PyMOL Python script that loads the backbone (N, CA, C, O; Angstrom):
from pymol import cmd

cmd.read_pdbstr("""\
ATOM      1  N   UNK A   1      18.852  -8.289 -17.535  1.00  0.00           N
ATOM      2  CA  UNK A   1      18.853  -7.023 -16.839  1.00  0.00           C
ATOM      3  C   UNK A   1      18.012  -7.116 -15.561  1.00  0.00           C
ATOM      4  O   UNK A   1      18.477  -6.730 -14.489  1.00  0.00           O
ATOM      5  N   UNK A   2      16.787  -7.620 -15.665  1.00  0.00           N
ATOM      6  CA  UNK A   2      15.929  -7.733 -14.491  1.00  0.00           C
ATOM      7  C   UNK A   2      16.248  -9.025 -13.764  1.00  0.00           C
ATOM      8  O   UNK A   2      16.360 -10.087 -14.378  1.00  0.00           O
ATOM      9  N   UNK A   3      16.392  -8.927 -12.470  1.00  0.00           N
ATOM     10  CA  UNK A   3      16.709 -10.098 -11.661  1.00  0.00           C
ATOM     11  C   UNK A   3      15.662 -10.286 -10.584  1.00  0.00           C
ATOM     12  O   UNK A   3      14.772  -9.450 -10.431  1.00  0.00           O
ATOM     13  N   UNK A   4      15.756 -11.349  -9.852  1.00  0.00           N
ATOM     14  CA  UNK A   4      14.758 -11.646  -8.832  1.00  0.00           C
ATOM     15  C   UNK A   4      14.849 -10.665  -7.667  1.00  0.00           C
ATOM     16  O   UNK A   4      13.822 -10.296  -7.099  1.00  0.00           O
ATOM     17  N   UNK A   5      16.047 -10.237  -7.302  1.00  0.00           N
ATOM     18  CA  UNK A   5      16.219  -9.219  -6.265  1.00  0.00           C
ATOM     19  C   UNK A   5      16.776  -7.968  -6.914  1.00  0.00           C
ATOM     20  O   UNK A   5      17.641  -8.038  -7.787  1.00  0.00           O
ATOM     21  N   UNK A   6      16.267  -6.812  -6.478  1.00  0.00           N
ATOM     22  CA  UNK A   6      16.688  -5.558  -7.073  1.00  0.00           C
ATOM     23  C   UNK A   6      16.740  -4.491  -5.976  1.00  0.00           C
ATOM     24  O   UNK A   6      15.902  -4.486  -5.074  1.00  0.00           O
ATOM     25  N   UNK A   7      17.701  -3.611  -6.051  1.00  0.00           N
ATOM     26  CA  UNK A   7      17.833  -2.538  -5.078  1.00  0.00           C
ATOM     27  C   UNK A   7      16.733  -1.498  -5.258  1.00  0.00           C
ATOM     28  O   UNK A   7      16.150  -1.375  -6.335  1.00  0.00           O
ATOM     29  N   UNK A   8      16.459  -0.753  -4.193  1.00  0.00           N
ATOM     30  CA  UNK A   8      15.373   0.236  -4.214  1.00  0.00           C
ATOM     31  C   UNK A   8      15.610   1.310  -5.274  1.00  0.00           C
ATOM     32  O   UNK A   8      14.673   1.689  -5.977  1.00  0.00           O
ATOM     33  N   UNK A   9      16.828   1.801  -5.402  1.00  0.00           N
ATOM     34  CA  UNK A   9      17.114   2.846  -6.379  1.00  0.00           C
ATOM     35  C   UNK A   9      16.892   2.327  -7.802  1.00  0.00           C
ATOM     36  O   UNK A   9      16.288   3.005  -8.633  1.00  0.00           O
ATOM     37  N   UNK A  10      17.387   1.121  -8.069  1.00  0.00           N
ATOM     38  CA  UNK A  10      17.214   0.518  -9.392  1.00  0.00           C
ATOM     39  C   UNK A  10      15.739   0.197  -9.662  1.00  0.00           C
ATOM     40  O   UNK A  10      15.269   0.322 -10.793  1.00  0.00           O
ATOM     41  N   UNK A  11      15.017  -0.215  -8.622  1.00  0.00           N
ATOM     42  CA  UNK A  11      13.588  -0.512  -8.769  1.00  0.00           C
ATOM     43  C   UNK A  11      12.831   0.750  -9.162  1.00  0.00           C
ATOM     44  O   UNK A  11      11.925   0.704  -9.994  1.00  0.00           O
ATOM     45  N   UNK A  12      13.205   1.871  -8.562  1.00  0.00           N
ATOM     46  CA  UNK A  12      12.565   3.144  -8.903  1.00  0.00           C
ATOM     47  C   UNK A  12      12.824   3.494 -10.370  1.00  0.00           C
ATOM     48  O   UNK A  12      11.933   3.958 -11.081  1.00  0.00           O
ATOM     49  N   UNK A  13      14.048   3.263 -10.797  1.00  0.00           N
ATOM     50  CA  UNK A  13      14.438   3.594 -12.166  1.00  0.00           C
ATOM     51  C   UNK A  13      13.701   2.733 -13.190  1.00  0.00           C
ATOM     52  O   UNK A  13      13.295   3.234 -14.239  1.00  0.00           O
ATOM     53  N   UNK A  14      13.525   1.458 -12.901  1.00  0.00           N
ATOM     54  CA  UNK A  14      12.937   0.510 -13.854  1.00  0.00           C
ATOM     55  C   UNK A  14      11.553   0.028 -13.427  1.00  0.00           C
ATOM     56  O   UNK A  14      11.157  -1.085 -13.772  1.00  0.00           O
ATOM     57  N   UNK A  15      10.811   0.850 -12.679  1.00  0.00           N
ATOM     58  CA  UNK A  15       9.540   0.399 -12.100  1.00  0.00           C
ATOM     59  C   UNK A  15       8.555  -0.120 -13.148  1.00  0.00           C
ATOM     60  O   UNK A  15       7.946  -1.170 -12.940  1.00  0.00           O
ATOM     61  N   UNK A  16       8.383   0.581 -14.259  1.00  0.00           N
ATOM     62  CA  UNK A  16       7.413   0.125 -15.261  1.00  0.00           C
ATOM     63  C   UNK A  16       7.833  -1.216 -15.862  1.00  0.00           C
ATOM     64  O   UNK A  16       6.976  -2.042 -16.176  1.00  0.00           O
ATOM     65  N   UNK A  17       9.130  -1.443 -16.027  1.00  0.00           N
ATOM     66  CA  UNK A  17       9.595  -2.740 -16.539  1.00  0.00           C
ATOM     67  C   UNK A  17       9.367  -3.838 -15.504  1.00  0.00           C
ATOM     68  O   UNK A  17       9.035  -4.973 -15.847  1.00  0.00           O
ATOM     69  N   UNK A  18       9.549  -3.484 -14.239  1.00  0.00           N
ATOM     70  CA  UNK A  18       9.293  -4.458 -13.180  1.00  0.00           C
ATOM     71  C   UNK A  18       7.824  -4.856 -13.148  1.00  0.00           C
ATOM     72  O   UNK A  18       7.496  -6.026 -12.951  1.00  0.00           O
ATOM     73  N   UNK A  19       6.945  -3.882 -13.342  1.00  0.00           N
ATOM     74  CA  UNK A  19       5.513  -4.185 -13.364  1.00  0.00           C
ATOM     75  C   UNK A  19       5.165  -5.136 -14.498  1.00  0.00           C
ATOM     76  O   UNK A  19       4.322  -6.019 -14.333  1.00  0.00           O
ATOM     77  N   UNK A  20       5.803  -4.965 -15.638  1.00  0.00           N
ATOM     78  CA  UNK A  20       5.565  -5.894 -16.756  1.00  0.00           C
ATOM     79  C   UNK A  20       6.009  -7.307 -16.389  1.00  0.00           C
ATOM     80  O   UNK A  20       5.315  -8.280 -16.687  1.00  0.00           O
ATOM     81  N   UNK A  21       7.154  -7.413 -15.751  1.00  0.00           N
ATOM     82  CA  UNK A  21       7.645  -8.730 -15.323  1.00  0.00           C
ATOM     83  C   UNK A  21       6.687  -9.375 -14.315  1.00  0.00           C
ATOM     84  O   UNK A  21       6.394 -10.568 -14.394  1.00  0.00           O
ATOM     85  N   UNK A  22       6.213  -8.570 -13.378  1.00  0.00           N
ATOM     86  CA  UNK A  22       5.291  -9.081 -12.359  1.00  0.00           C
ATOM     87  C   UNK A  22       3.972  -9.511 -13.006  1.00  0.00           C
ATOM     88  O   UNK A  22       3.387 -10.525 -12.625  1.00  0.00           O
ATOM     89  N   UNK A  23       3.513  -8.734 -13.982  1.00  0.00           N
ATOM     90  CA  UNK A  23       2.274  -9.087 -14.680  1.00  0.00           C
ATOM     91  C   UNK A  23       2.399 -10.428 -15.396  1.00  0.00           C
ATOM     92  O   UNK A  23       1.399 -11.107 -15.627  1.00  0.00           O
ATOM     93  N   UNK A  24       3.609 -10.804 -15.742  1.00  0.00           N
ATOM     94  CA  UNK A  24       3.848 -12.094 -16.398  1.00  0.00           C
ATOM     95  C   UNK A  24       4.027 -13.230 -15.382  1.00  0.00           C
ATOM     96  O   UNK A  24       4.253 -14.378 -15.764  1.00  0.00           O
ATOM     97  N   UNK A  25       3.925 -12.904 -14.094  1.00  0.00           N
ATOM     98  CA  UNK A  25       3.980 -13.949 -13.084  1.00  0.00           C
ATOM     99  C   UNK A  25       5.245 -13.989 -12.243  1.00  0.00           C
ATOM    100  O   UNK A  25       5.343 -14.808 -11.329  1.00  0.00           O
ATOM    101  N   UNK A  26       6.211 -13.133 -12.523  1.00  0.00           N
ATOM    102  CA  UNK A  26       7.463 -13.151 -11.778  1.00  0.00           C
ATOM    103  C   UNK A  26       7.302 -12.411 -10.453  1.00  0.00           C
ATOM    104  O   UNK A  26       6.592 -11.408 -10.384  1.00  0.00           O
ATOM    105  N   UNK A  27       7.954 -12.897  -9.408  1.00  0.00           N
ATOM    106  CA  UNK A  27       7.988 -12.219  -8.122  1.00  0.00           C
ATOM    107  C   UNK A  27       9.339 -11.534  -7.978  1.00  0.00           C
ATOM    108  O   UNK A  27      10.379 -12.124  -8.270  1.00  0.00           O
ATOM    109  N   UNK A  28       9.315 -10.288  -7.527  1.00  0.00           N
ATOM    110  CA  UNK A  28      10.542  -9.507  -7.419  1.00  0.00           C
ATOM    111  C   UNK A  28      10.666  -8.972  -6.003  1.00  0.00           C
ATOM    112  O   UNK A  28       9.722  -8.397  -5.461  1.00  0.00           O
ATOM    113  N   UNK A  29      11.836  -9.164  -5.408  1.00  0.00           N
ATOM    114  CA  UNK A  29      12.115  -8.677  -4.069  1.00  0.00           C
ATOM    115  C   UNK A  29      12.922  -7.388  -4.184  1.00  0.00           C
ATOM    116  O   UNK A  29      13.903  -7.319  -4.925  1.00  0.00           O
ATOM    117  N   UNK A  30      12.493  -6.368  -3.440  1.00  0.00           N
ATOM    118  CA  UNK A  30      13.188  -5.086  -3.443  1.00  0.00           C
ATOM    119  C   UNK A  30      13.995  -4.984  -2.156  1.00  0.00           C
ATOM    120  O   UNK A  30      13.481  -5.226  -1.064  1.00  0.00           O
ATOM    121  N   UNK A  31      15.257  -4.625  -2.301  1.00  0.00           N
ATOM    122  CA  UNK A  31      16.145  -4.519  -1.152  1.00  0.00           C
ATOM    123  C   UNK A  31      16.589  -3.079  -0.948  1.00  0.00           C
ATOM    124  O   UNK A  31      16.592  -2.269  -1.875  1.00  0.00           O
ATOM    125  N   UNK A  32      16.960  -2.787   0.281  1.00  0.00           N
ATOM    126  CA  UNK A  32      17.542  -1.489   0.601  1.00  0.00           C
ATOM    127  C   UNK A  32      18.735  -1.757   1.503  1.00  0.00           C
ATOM    128  O   UNK A  32      18.589  -2.306   2.595  1.00  0.00           O
ATOM    129  N   UNK A  33      19.903  -1.370   1.043  1.00  0.00           N
ATOM    130  CA  UNK A  33      21.155  -1.655   1.761  1.00  0.00           C
ATOM    131  C   UNK A  33      21.285  -3.149   2.036  1.00  0.00           C
ATOM    132  O   UNK A  33      21.665  -3.557   3.133  1.00  0.00           O
ATOM    133  N   UNK A  34      20.970  -3.951   1.042  1.00  0.00           N
ATOM    134  CA  UNK A  34      21.086  -5.417   1.064  1.00  0.00           C
ATOM    135  C   UNK A  34      20.129  -6.103   2.041  1.00  0.00           C
ATOM    136  O   UNK A  34      20.320  -7.275   2.367  1.00  0.00           O
ATOM    137  N   UNK A  35      19.111  -5.393   2.509  1.00  0.00           N
ATOM    138  CA  UNK A  35      18.076  -5.992   3.349  1.00  0.00           C
ATOM    139  C   UNK A  35      16.766  -6.018   2.579  1.00  0.00           C
ATOM    140  O   UNK A  35      16.370  -5.017   1.982  1.00  0.00           O
ATOM    141  N   UNK A  36      16.105  -7.148   2.592  1.00  0.00           N
ATOM    142  CA  UNK A  36      14.830  -7.284   1.891  1.00  0.00           C
ATOM    143  C   UNK A  36      13.776  -6.417   2.579  1.00  0.00           C
ATOM    144  O   UNK A  36      13.571  -6.517   3.789  1.00  0.00           O
ATOM    145  N   UNK A  37      13.108  -5.560   1.791  1.00  0.00           N
ATOM    146  CA  UNK A  37      12.109  -4.666   2.379  1.00  0.00           C
ATOM    147  C   UNK A  37      10.731  -4.796   1.736  1.00  0.00           C
ATOM    148  O   UNK A  37       9.737  -4.417   2.356  1.00  0.00           O
ATOM    149  N   UNK A  38      10.641  -5.314   0.525  1.00  0.00           N
ATOM    150  CA  UNK A  38       9.343  -5.411  -0.145  1.00  0.00           C
ATOM    151  C   UNK A  38       9.382  -6.532  -1.178  1.00  0.00           C
ATOM    152  O   UNK A  38      10.443  -6.990  -1.601  1.00  0.00           O
ATOM    153  N   UNK A  39       8.183  -6.953  -1.564  1.00  0.00           N
ATOM    154  CA  UNK A  39       8.065  -7.993  -2.584  1.00  0.00           C
ATOM    155  C   UNK A  39       6.950  -7.597  -3.537  1.00  0.00           C
ATOM    156  O   UNK A  39       5.828  -7.322  -3.112  1.00  0.00           O
ATOM    157  N   UNK A  40       7.261  -7.568  -4.820  1.00  0.00           N
ATOM    158  CA  UNK A  40       6.247  -7.324  -5.849  1.00  0.00           C
ATOM    159  C   UNK A  40       5.755  -8.681  -6.327  1.00  0.00           C
ATOM    160  O   UNK A  40       6.536  -9.514  -6.785  1.00  0.00           O
ATOM    161  N   UNK A  41       4.447  -8.888  -6.214  1.00  0.00           N
ATOM    162  CA  UNK A  41       3.863 -10.156  -6.645  1.00  0.00           C
ATOM    163  C   UNK A  41       2.668  -9.868  -7.538  1.00  0.00           C
ATOM    164  O   UNK A  41       2.068  -8.797  -7.441  1.00  0.00           O
ATOM    165  N   UNK A  42       2.315 -10.806  -8.407  1.00  0.00           N
ATOM    166  CA  UNK A  42       1.147 -10.593  -9.271  1.00  0.00           C
ATOM    167  C   UNK A  42      -0.128 -10.477  -8.441  1.00  0.00           C
ATOM    168  O   UNK A  42      -0.287 -11.170  -7.437  1.00  0.00           O
ATOM    169  N   UNK A  43      -1.024  -9.608  -8.861  1.00  0.00           N
ATOM    170  CA  UNK A  43      -2.313  -9.432  -8.194  1.00  0.00           C
ATOM    171  C   UNK A  43      -3.201 -10.617  -8.499  1.00  0.00           C
ATOM    172  O   UNK A  43      -3.334 -11.030  -9.651  1.00  0.00           O
ATOM    173  N   UNK A  44      -3.808 -11.161  -7.459  1.00  0.00           N
ATOM    174  CA  UNK A  44      -4.730 -12.269  -7.638  1.00  0.00           C
ATOM    175  C   UNK A  44      -6.063 -11.886  -7.031  1.00  0.00           C
ATOM    176  O   UNK A  44      -6.150 -11.579  -5.842  1.00  0.00           O
ATOM    177  N   UNK A  45      -7.078 -11.905  -7.833  1.00  0.00           N
ATOM    178  CA  UNK A  45      -8.414 -11.560  -7.362  1.00  0.00           C
ATOM    179  C   UNK A  45      -8.897 -12.643  -6.414  1.00  0.00           C
ATOM    180  O   UNK A  45      -8.871 -13.831  -6.736  1.00  0.00           O
ATOM    181  N   UNK A  46      -9.332 -12.219  -5.256  1.00  0.00           N
ATOM    182  CA  UNK A  46      -9.854 -13.153  -4.269  1.00  0.00           C
ATOM    183  C   UNK A  46     -11.369 -13.130  -4.329  1.00  0.00           C
ATOM    184  O   UNK A  46     -11.979 -12.073  -4.494  1.00  0.00           O
ATOM    185  N   UNK A  47     -11.957 -14.271  -4.197  1.00  0.00           N
ATOM    186  CA  UNK A  47     -13.407 -14.354  -4.184  1.00  0.00           C
ATOM    187  C   UNK A  47     -14.007 -14.148  -5.556  1.00  0.00           C
ATOM    188  O   UNK A  47     -13.326 -14.245  -6.577  1.00  0.00           O
ATOM    189  N   UNK A  48     -15.274 -13.866  -5.557  1.00  0.00           N
ATOM    190  CA  UNK A  48     -15.977 -13.680  -6.807  1.00  0.00           C
ATOM    191  C   UNK A  48     -16.930 -12.512  -6.698  1.00  0.00           C
ATOM    192  O   UNK A  48     -16.636 -11.508  -6.050  1.00  0.00           O
ATOM    193  N   UNK A  49     -18.056 -12.651  -7.328  1.00  0.00           N
ATOM    194  CA  UNK A  49     -19.060 -11.595  -7.301  1.00  0.00           C
ATOM    195  C   UNK A  49     -19.734 -11.570  -5.943  1.00  0.00           C
ATOM    196  O   UNK A  49     -19.530 -12.460  -5.118  1.00  0.00           O
ATOM    197  N   UNK A  50     -20.530 -10.555  -5.723  1.00  0.00           N
ATOM    198  CA  UNK A  50     -21.269 -10.438  -4.465  1.00  0.00           C
ATOM    199  C   UNK A  50     -22.198 -11.634  -4.286  1.00  0.00           C
ATOM    200  O   UNK A  50     -22.312 -12.181  -3.189  1.00  0.00           O
ATOM    201  N   UNK A  51     -22.850 -12.030  -5.350  1.00  0.00           N
ATOM    202  CA  UNK A  51     -23.773 -13.171  -5.278  1.00  0.00           C
ATOM    203  C   UNK A  51     -23.017 -14.441  -4.896  1.00  0.00           C
ATOM    204  O   UNK A  51     -23.504 -15.229  -4.085  1.00  0.00           O
ATOM    205  N   UNK A  52     -21.836 -14.646  -5.471  1.00  0.00           N
ATOM    206  CA  UNK A  52     -21.032 -15.830  -5.138  1.00  0.00           C
ATOM    207  C   UNK A  52     -20.568 -15.778  -3.685  1.00  0.00           C
ATOM    208  O   UNK A  52     -20.535 -16.807  -3.009  1.00  0.00           O
ATOM    209  N   UNK A  53     -20.213 -14.601  -3.202  1.00  0.00           N
ATOM    210  CA  UNK A  53     -19.770 -14.450  -1.821  1.00  0.00           C
ATOM    211  C   UNK A  53     -20.901 -14.749  -0.852  1.00  0.00           C
ATOM    212  O   UNK A  53     -20.696 -15.436   0.149  1.00  0.00           O
ATOM    213  N   UNK A  54     -22.092 -14.241  -1.140  1.00  0.00           N
ATOM    214  CA  UNK A  54     -23.249 -14.513  -0.286  1.00  0.00           C
ATOM    215  C   UNK A  54     -23.572 -15.999  -0.269  1.00  0.00           C
ATOM    216  O   UNK A  54     -23.875 -16.561   0.784  1.00  0.00           O
ATOM    217  N   UNK A  55     -23.507 -16.632  -1.428  1.00  0.00           N
ATOM    218  CA  UNK A  55     -23.760 -18.069  -1.507  1.00  0.00           C
ATOM    219  C   UNK A  55     -22.732 -18.843  -0.679  1.00  0.00           C
ATOM    220  O   UNK A  55     -23.083 -19.819  -0.016  1.00  0.00           O
ATOM    221  N   UNK A  56     -21.473 -18.419  -0.711  1.00  0.00           N
ATOM    222  CA  UNK A  56     -20.426 -19.081   0.071  1.00  0.00           C
ATOM    223  C   UNK A  56     -20.682 -18.924   1.562  1.00  0.00           C
ATOM    224  O   UNK A  56     -20.484 -19.867   2.328  1.00  0.00           O
ATOM    225  N   UNK A  57     -21.119 -17.743   1.980  1.00  0.00           N
ATOM    226  CA  UNK A  57     -21.429 -17.513   3.396  1.00  0.00           C
ATOM    227  C   UNK A  57     -22.601 -18.388   3.830  1.00  0.00           C
ATOM    228  O   UNK A  57     -22.574 -18.969   4.915  1.00  0.00           O
ATOM    229  N   UNK A  58     -23.621 -18.484   2.994  1.00  0.00           N
ATOM    230  CA  UNK A  58     -24.773 -19.329   3.332  1.00  0.00           C
ATOM    231  C   UNK A  58     -24.370 -20.789   3.456  1.00  0.00           C
ATOM    232  O   UNK A  58     -24.869 -21.499   4.329  1.00  0.00           O
ATOM    233  N   UNK A  59     -23.466 -21.247   2.585  1.00  0.00           N
ATOM    234  CA  UNK A  59     -22.991 -22.631   2.680  1.00  0.00           C
ATOM    235  C   UNK A  59     -22.225 -22.859   3.965  1.00  0.00           C
ATOM    236  O   UNK A  59     -22.333 -23.928   4.567  1.00  0.00           O
ATOM    237  N   UNK A  60     -21.447 -21.868   4.400  1.00  0.00           N
ATOM    238  CA  UNK A  60     -20.719 -22.000   5.653  1.00  0.00           C
ATOM    239  C   UNK A  60     -21.653 -22.076   6.846  1.00  0.00           C
ATOM    240  O   UNK A  60     -21.370 -22.775   7.819  1.00  0.00           O
ATOM    241  N   UNK A  61     -22.764 -21.360   6.776  1.00  0.00           N
ATOM    242  CA  UNK A  61     -23.715 -21.306   7.882  1.00  0.00           C
ATOM    243  C   UNK A  61     -24.531 -22.583   8.027  1.00  0.00           C
ATOM    244  O   UNK A  61     -25.072 -22.851   9.100  1.00  0.00           O
ATOM    245  N   UNK A  62     -24.626 -23.368   6.969  1.00  0.00           N
ATOM    246  CA  UNK A  62     -25.431 -24.593   7.036  1.00  0.00           C
ATOM    247  C   UNK A  62     -24.896 -25.510   8.128  1.00  0.00           C
ATOM    248  O   UNK A  62     -23.699 -25.788   8.200  1.00  0.00           O
ATOM    249  N   UNK A  63     -25.783 -25.957   8.949  1.00  0.00           N
ATOM    250  CA  UNK A  63     -25.406 -26.899   9.993  1.00  0.00           C
ATOM    251  C   UNK A  63     -24.877 -26.252  11.260  1.00  0.00           C
ATOM    252  O   UNK A  63     -24.649 -26.946  12.251  1.00  0.00           O
ATOM    253  N   UNK A  64     -24.677 -24.941  11.254  1.00  0.00           N
ATOM    254  CA  UNK A  64     -24.199 -24.261  12.456  1.00  0.00           C
ATOM    255  C   UNK A  64     -25.409 -23.721  13.213  1.00  0.00           C
ATOM    256  O   UNK A  64     -26.160 -22.890  12.701  1.00  0.00           O
ATOM    257  N   UNK A  65     -25.582 -24.202  14.427  1.00  0.00           N
ATOM    258  CA  UNK A  65     -26.712 -23.762  15.240  1.00  0.00           C
ATOM    259  C   UNK A  65     -26.205 -23.340  16.614  1.00  0.00           C
ATOM    260  O   UNK A  65     -25.050 -23.574  16.968  1.00  0.00           O
ATOM    261  N   UNK A  66     -27.087 -22.722  17.370  1.00  0.00           N
ATOM    262  CA  UNK A  66     -26.759 -22.359  18.742  1.00  0.00           C
ATOM    263  C   UNK A  66     -26.937 -23.538  19.675  1.00  0.00           C
ATOM    264  O   UNK A  66     -26.572 -23.468  20.848  1.00  0.00           O
ATOM    265  N   UNK A  67     -27.477 -24.585  19.178  1.00  0.00           N
ATOM    266  CA  UNK A  67     -27.749 -25.750  20.004  1.00  0.00           C
ATOM    267  C   UNK A  67     -29.192 -25.736  20.459  1.00  0.00           C
ATOM    268  O   UNK A  67     -29.866 -24.710  20.372  1.00  0.00           O
ATOM    269  N   UNK A  68     -29.663 -26.859  20.939  1.00  0.00           N
ATOM    270  CA  UNK A  68     -31.063 -26.962  21.335  1.00  0.00           C
ATOM    271  C   UNK A  68     -31.341 -26.208  22.630  1.00  0.00           C
ATOM    272  O   UNK A  68     -32.453 -25.719  22.830  1.00  0.00           O
ATOM    273  N   UNK A  69     -30.349 -26.106  23.514  1.00  0.00           N
ATOM    274  CA  UNK A  69     -30.577 -25.484  24.808  1.00  0.00           C
ATOM    275  C   UNK A  69     -30.443 -23.961  24.745  1.00  0.00           C
ATOM    276  O   UNK A  69     -31.033 -23.263  25.570  1.00  0.00           O
ATOM    277  N   UNK A  70     -29.691 -23.440  23.798  1.00  0.00           N
ATOM    278  CA  UNK A  70     -29.481 -22.006  23.719  1.00  0.00           C
ATOM    279  C   UNK A  70     -30.337 -21.398  22.621  1.00  0.00           C
ATOM    280  O   UNK A  70     -30.468 -21.954  21.530  1.00  0.00           O
ATOM    281  N   UNK A  71     -30.899 -20.279  22.923  1.00  0.00           N
ATOM    282  CA  UNK A  71     -31.582 -19.501  21.906  1.00  0.00           C
ATOM    283  C   UNK A  71     -31.310 -18.029  22.188  1.00  0.00           C
ATOM    284  O   UNK A  71     -30.682 -17.700  23.195  1.00  0.00           O
ATOM    285  N   UNK A  72     -31.768 -17.151  21.327  1.00  0.00           N
ATOM    286  CA  UNK A  72     -31.480 -15.732  21.468  1.00  0.00           C
ATOM    287  C   UNK A  72     -32.001 -15.186  22.799  1.00  0.00           C
ATOM    288  O   UNK A  72     -31.306 -14.427  23.475  1.00  0.00           O
ATOM    289  N   UNK A  73     -33.206 -15.566  23.167  1.00  0.00           N
ATOM    290  CA  UNK A  73     -33.798 -15.076  24.412  1.00  0.00           C
ATOM    291  C   UNK A  73     -32.955 -15.507  25.612  1.00  0.00           C
ATOM    292  O   UNK A  73     -32.709 -14.716  26.523  1.00  0.00           O
ATOM    293  N   UNK A  74     -32.519 -16.752  25.605  1.00  0.00           N
ATOM    294  CA  UNK A  74     -31.694 -17.259  26.706  1.00  0.00           C
ATOM    295  C   UNK A  74     -30.350 -16.539  26.743  1.00  0.00           C
ATOM    296  O   UNK A  74     -29.828 -16.255  27.821  1.00  0.00           O
ATOM    297  N   UNK A  75     -29.796 -16.245  25.587  1.00  0.00           N
ATOM    298  CA  UNK A  75     -28.523 -15.542  25.534  1.00  0.00           C
ATOM    299  C   UNK A  75     -28.663 -14.117  26.085  1.00  0.00           C
ATOM    300  O   UNK A  75     -27.763 -13.624  26.765  1.00  0.00           O
ATOM    301  N   UNK A  76     -29.789 -13.459  25.792  1.00  0.00           N
ATOM    302  CA  UNK A  76     -30.037 -12.118  26.335  1.00  0.00           C
ATOM    303  C   UNK A  76     -30.079 -12.174  27.858  1.00  0.00           C
ATOM    304  O   UNK A  76     -29.494 -11.332  28.539  1.00  0.00           O
ATOM    305  N   UNK A  77     -30.770 -13.166  28.375  1.00  0.00           N
ATOM    306  CA  UNK A  77     -30.886 -13.309  29.825  1.00  0.00           C
ATOM    307  C   UNK A  77     -29.521 -13.586  30.453  1.00  0.00           C
ATOM    308  O   UNK A  77     -29.220 -13.059  31.523  1.00  0.00           O
ATOM    309  N   UNK A  78     -28.703 -14.395  29.812  1.00  0.00           N
ATOM    310  CA  UNK A  78     -27.359 -14.687  30.323  1.00  0.00           C
ATOM    311  C   UNK A  78     -26.520 -13.404  30.374  1.00  0.00           C
ATOM    312  O   UNK A  78     -25.741 -13.209  31.306  1.00  0.00           O
ATOM    313  N   UNK A  79     -26.676 -12.549  29.392  1.00  0.00           N
ATOM    314  CA  UNK A  79     -25.921 -11.306  29.338  1.00  0.00           C
ATOM    315  C   UNK A  79     -26.344 -10.296  30.388  1.00  0.00           C
ATOM    316  O   UNK A  79     -25.570  -9.406  30.738  1.00  0.00           O
ATOM    317  N   UNK A  80     -27.548 -10.420  30.887  1.00  0.00           N
ATOM    318  CA  UNK A  80     -28.074  -9.469  31.874  1.00  0.00           C
ATOM    319  C   UNK A  80     -27.632  -9.816  33.290  1.00  0.00           C
ATOM    320  O   UNK A  80     -27.726  -8.990  34.198  1.00  0.00           O
ATOM    321  N   UNK A  81     -27.154 -11.029  33.470  1.00  0.00           N
ATOM    322  CA  UNK A  81     -26.764 -11.472  34.827  1.00  0.00           C
ATOM    323  C   UNK A  81     -25.383 -10.996  35.168  1.00  0.00           C
ATOM    324  O   UNK A  81     -24.888 -11.270  36.261  1.00  0.00           O
TER     325      UNK A  81
END
""", "prot")
cmd.dss("prot")
cmd.show_as("cartoon", "prot")
cmd.util.cbc("prot")
cmd.orient("prot")
């Protein structure tokens, strides 16, 4: 009954069944007048906790500097010119 592509009217009628299919990992494309308009895909949590996100940002920052010649004071002066 459920297929990979489904019309908008049929999707409305069987929405709760479609959600069950998507929860099991299936991707469903919704069409309107035979044109693809939407895609139902399983939700995937991105990232982790706040602590994990902060740790990831700190790891990205390691080794990134303004360089030896540039500092905040010099950048302020450059912006004033």
